[in-house]
C-alpha positions in Angstrom: 13.9 -4.4 -1.2 16.8 -5.7 -2.9 17.2 -9.2 -4.3 20.1 -11.2 -2.8 21.8 -13.9 -4.9 19.9 -16.9 -3.2 16.5 -15.1 -3.0 13.6 -16.5 -5.1 12.3 -13.1 -5.7 10.7 -12.9 -9.2 11.4 -16.5 -9.9 7.9 -18.0 -9.4 4.7 -17.6 -11.3 1.7 -15.8 -9.8 -0.3 -19.0 -10.0 2.4 -20.7 -8.0 2.3 -18.1 -5.3 -1.4 -18.0 -5.1 -1.4 -21.6 -4.7 0.9 -21.4 -1.8 -1.3 -18.8 -0.1 -4.2 -21.2 -0.4 -2.0 -24.0 1.0 -1.3 -21.9 4.0 -4.8 -21.5 4.9 -5.6 -25.2 4.1 -2.8 -26.1 6.6 -4.1 -24.0 9.3 -7.7 -25.3 8.8 -6.1 -28.8 9.0 -5.1 -28.2 12.5 -1.6 -26.8 12.2 -0.6 -23.5 14.1 -0.5 -20.2 12.4 3.4 -20.4 12.0 3.3 -23.9 10.9 0.8 -23.1 8.3 2.7 -20.3 6.7 6.1 -21.8 6.8 5.0 -25.2 5.4 3.3 -23.6 2.4 6.5 -22.2 1.2 9.4 -24.2 2.9 10.1 -26.7 0.1 11.2 -23.8 -2.1 14.2 -23.7 0.3 14.9 -27.4 0.6 12.9 -28.2 3.7 10.5 -30.9 3.8 6.9 -30.5 5.2 7.8 -32.4 8.4 10.7 -30.2 9.1 8.9 -27.1 8.3 6.1 -27.9 10.7 8.5 -28.8 13.4 10.4 -25.5 13.0 7.1 -23.5 13.2 5.6 -25.6 16.1 6.8 -23.6 19.0 5.6 -20.3 17.6 1.8 -21.3 17.8 -0.5 -19.2 20.1 1.9 -16.2 19.8 5.0 -18.2 20.8 4.2 -21.2 23.1 0.5 -19.9 23.6 2.0 -16.9 25.4 -0.1 -14.6 23.0 3.2 -12.6 21.9 4.1 -12.1 18.3 1.5 -13.7 16.1 2.6 -17.1 14.8 1.6 -16.2 11.2 3.9 -13.2 11.4 6.5 -15.3 13.0 6.3 -17.5 9.8 7.1 -14.5 7.7 10.4 -13.9 9.7 11.3 -17.6 9.3 10.6 -17.4 5.5 12.6 -14.1 5.1 15.5 -15.8 6.9 15.3 -18.7 4.5 15.0 -16.5 1.5 17.7 -13.8 2.3 19.3 -14.5 5.6 23.0 -14.2 5.8 25.1 -17.3 6.7 28.3 -15.7 7.7 28.5 -14.3 11.3 30.6 -11.4 10.1 28.3 -10.4 7.1 26.9 -7.2 8.8 25.6 -6.1 5.2 23.7 -9.3 4.8 22.3 -9.2 8.3 21.2 -5.6 7.9 19.5 -6.5 4.5 17.6 -9.3 6.0 16.5 -7.1 8.9 15.3 -4.6 6.3 13.0 -7.1 4.6 11.6 -8.3 7.9 10.9 -4.8 9.0 9.2 -4.0 5.7 7.1 -7.1 5.6 6.1 -6.9 9.3 5.2 -3.1 8.9 2.9 -4.2 6.1 1.2 -6.9 8.3 0.8 -4.5 11.1 -0.8 -1.9 8.7 -3.1 -4.5 7.3 -4.0 -6.4 10.6 -3.7 -3.4 13.2 -1.1 -5.5 15.3 1.7 -8.1 15.2 0.6 -9.3 18.8 -1.5 -12.4 18.9 -3.3 -11.2 22.2 -4.3 -8.0 20.5 -5.4 -9.7 17.3 -7.6 -12.0 19.5 -9.0 -9.2 21.6 -7.4 -10.7 24.8 -6.9 -8.2 27.5 -4.5 -8.7 30.5 -1.5 -11.0 31.0 -3.4 -13.3 33.1 -5.8 -14.5 30.3 -3.0 -14.4 27.8 -0.6 -16.6 29.8 -3.3 -18.8 31.7 -2.5 -22.0 29.9 0.0 -23.8 27.6 -2.9 -26.3 26.6 -3.8 -25.9 22.8 -7.4 -25.1 22.2 -9.4 -28.0 20.6 -9.8 -27.2 16.8 -13.8 -27.3 16.4 -16.1 -25.6 14.1 -16.8 -23.1 16.9 -13.0 -22.5 17.4 -12.7 -21.5 13.7 -15.8 -19.1 14.0 -14.4 -17.2 17.0 -10.8 -16.8 15.8 -9.4 -14.4 13.0 -6.4 -16.7 12.6 -7.2 -18.1 9.2 -7.4 -14.6 7.9 -4.1 -13.7 9.6 -2.5 -16.9 8.0 -3.7 -15.7 4.6 -2.6 -12.2 5.1 0.9 -13.3 6.1 1.2 -15.8 3.2 -0.2 -13.0 0.9 2.5 -10.6 2.2 5.4 -13.1 1.7 4.1 -14.1 -1.7 4.0 -10.3 -2.8 7.6 -10.2 -1.7 8.6 -13.2 -3.8 6.8 -11.5 -6.8 9.5 -9.0 -6.6 
């Protein structure tokens, strides 16, 4: 993966990156969605305040609007890659391709580590009926956290992005 001029790759200490991974898990355990947790842990590095980061990630929860599609934590990686190395000129095909390359590399790593990029598969949900049954967010209780692998997926996503930033 090549570093672009605006990328933060290789510019942060290991301690700083490890702290951000911990912050992502803490965000999730405080009730934020998987995407919000991951994005908010790193967003200030790119000039986004905590509130805006959480708003950007809000709709990706539950595998995008609780539709159990792409994992919210993985969606967080995609958002962060865009912040780190996304092109800003519509005609910049080389920049767009470079960003896509990083996204694919990091998402491939997530799929290897976790077995899937799909929320329903990670949760063991079978069938579209159950996956699309409700837009109502689940209450965050001790039992919820015991039955969900989400905190581990948030940690995995944050670690994958932190490793990318290590350079």
